[in-house]
Each structure stands twice: as structure tokens, then as C-alpha cells.
N, C-alpha and C positions, 0 to 999 in steps of 0.2 A: 475413589475420590469421595470425600465426605461433602456434605452440603456447605460446610464452613470454608472449604477450600475454593479458591477462585479457579475457574477454568481458563486455561491459556487461550487468548484470542489474538488474531492478527488482522489488521485492516489492509486489504490489497486493492490498490487502485491502479488501473492501467488499461491498455488496449486489449480487447477480447480477440484472441487470435484463432481459436479453433476449439472444437469439441470432439472428444474421442470416447466412444463407448467401450468400457472395459469389461463389463458383464451385462447380463440382460437388464439389470436395474441400477447400474453404476456407470457414471461418466466422469471424465476429467475435463475441465475448462482451462485452456491455456490463456493466461493473462500476462501481458508484458508491461511491467511498470516503466514509466517514463525514465529514460536514461539508462536502463538496464539492457544488456545484450541477451539476457536469459528470461524465458517465460516461466511463470510459476504455474504449476498444474494444481488446480483446485478441484477437489472431489465433491461429488453430489450424487444423491439418489432421487432427487426431485425431477421427475420427468417433465412437469410443467415448466420449471425453471429452464431446463435444457431446451425445450421447444421455444421459449421466448428468447433465449440467448442466441439461438441459431439465426435469428433475424437481426441481431446486433453485432455480428462479426465486423471487426475493424473499428468499432466505436469504443469510447471510454466507458468503463464500468467500475463500480466500487463494490467490494465484497467483504463482509465481516465473516471471518473464518474461525472455527475452533480447531485447535491443534490436537492431533492424536499421535501416539507413539507406538511403534511395534518393532520387532527385531527380525533381521534377516542376516544369516551367516554371522551371528554374534554382534552385528552392528545395530545401533538404535536408529530407526528411520522415523522422520517426522512428516506427517501428512496434514494438509490443511483441508478441512471440510467446510463448505459454504453453509453458513447459518442464516445469512441475510444478504440480499443483493439489491443494489440500486444502479440500474443501467442508464439512468438519467442523472448521473452524479454531477452536481454542480462543482465548478472549480474556482468559484469566487468571482470570476468576471465573464464566464461563458466563452472564453477563447480556446477551450480545449486543452489547456495546460494544467491538467489535474495533478495533484501531488502523487508521488510514487508510494510504494508500499510502506506501511507503518507498523512496525512491531510495537506491541504494547510493552509497558515497562518490564514485564516478565520475560520478554525475548529481546536479546541485545540487537541493536541496529548495526548493520554492516553495509558499507558502501560497495558497489560493484568494483571488481578488480579492474584497474585501468589497463588499456592496451599499451604496450611499450614498443619503442623502436630502438633496437640496439641496446636494450637494457635501461634506457633513460626515458622519462616521460617528457612530452612536449609541454609548452606553456598552456596550450589549449586543453590538453588532457588534465593537467593540474587544476585548471579553472573549472572543468566539468566535475572533477572529483570533489573539489571544494564546494561547489554549488550543491551537489548531491548530498554531501554530508550535512551541509547547513539546512537543506530542505528536510532531511530526515529528522534533524534536531527540532526544527520548527513544528513538524507534524507530531512528533512525540510529546513536545511541550504542550501543544494545543490539545491533544487527546487527554493528557494528564490534567490540564487546567479545566477542561470541560466535563470530566468524568462525574463531577457532582451533579450534573444536569440529568443523568440517567437514573431512572427508578431502580430499585433493588432487583426487580425481576422484569427487565426490559422486553417489550414486544418487538417484532420486526419493524414496526413503524417508529418506535422509539429509537431503535438502532439507526434507521435511515436518517432521522432528524439529527441525531448525534453526529453521524458521518458527514452530513451536509455542513453542520456548524464547524466541525474540525477542519474540513476541506477549505471552507471559506476563510476561517481564522488563520490557518497555517499558511495558505497561499498569500494572503494579504501581508502577513508578517514577513514572510520570506522575501517578497518583492520589495517591501519598504526598506528592509535592512540592506538588501543588495543595492537598491537605488542610492541609499545614503552612503554606503561603502564605496560605490563606484561613481560618486559625485564628480562631474567634470570640473567643478569650481576649484579643485585642488585641495579642498579641506580633507585632511587625512583622518579617517576614523580608525581608532586603535584596535581593529580585529580583522 
């Protein structure tokens, strides 16, 4: 990768589930994004980070990760390595409903696959899927809209501030749009 190429990053926000030591100096941190049935395993070689995260199990954390690629049996594997962490991630209103994982524009967003009963989704499953897709769109748009606030060579503190602003902006936007769409006054919003 040359200096002019952008490194692929992904913002992962979710509940810190566990830490597994893979090698003497390498760990994975399981983070379960809100609304997803699967945890993302984030890699790190930072022993201090691992030590601090061990006291945060079950809490919401936000991680800026760099993506790396490698091959196994001819298949390309993508790994996420923690480059910055904020385990006091604000979610806009402090109620613990932090946004779920956010791919940057270089990585396409995908909603978790809904569970089906007899091959058909229930109304509740469709509503959860719709909300998750909308939430991801809000987060991606907020991240893109605020990227101009990052310096060209951001520090960990710059990334934490950016993450905080993206979380606040996207959560507020998601809630206001859903509130207007689900308005009990009967006014129909065309989306």
C-alpha cells in the first residue's frame, strides 16, 4: 500500500463479550453489535488494552479497526485489528443504545440475516431488519458527513472524538426519522 492509498477501516460498536489469547502477544476481543446475533472478533497486540478491556466485559465499547487480508486454502480472509478504542462510547443520550457496526464507504454495509419461521419472516423480523438497515445508513452517512473534521493524520484522541460525534449524530438522526415515520397522528411519511 502506498501512502496515497487509504487504509480500509471499520468502526465497530457493541457489547464487549470476551477476550481470547491466540498467541503470547496476540488476542481477539469479541464484540457483539446491537441487533446482530454474531460477535465480531477484533484482533490486537496491545497488552494494556486487553488488560483494560477485561474489566469492561458486558459493557458497550467502540473500536476503530484497520482491515487486513490474508489467504487460507485459496480463500481471502479479512481480519479487523483494533487501532483505537473508546470503552466509554457515548450513544447520544446515555441510555446504552449505541449504534451498531459501521463500515466505512470502502466496505459495503450488510444487515444481519433475519431468522425465518417456515421460510417466511414475521412482521417483527421485518421491522428489526428495516430498523437495522436504516441505522447502518444513518451511521454511514454521519461518518461520511463528518470525515472532514478529521485531520489528515489523526491521533487516537482525534479518532475517539470523531467516533463520539458520529455516534451522537447518527443515533439522533435514526431516532428522529423513526419517530416521524412511526408518528401515531396518522401522518404518512413516504419512506
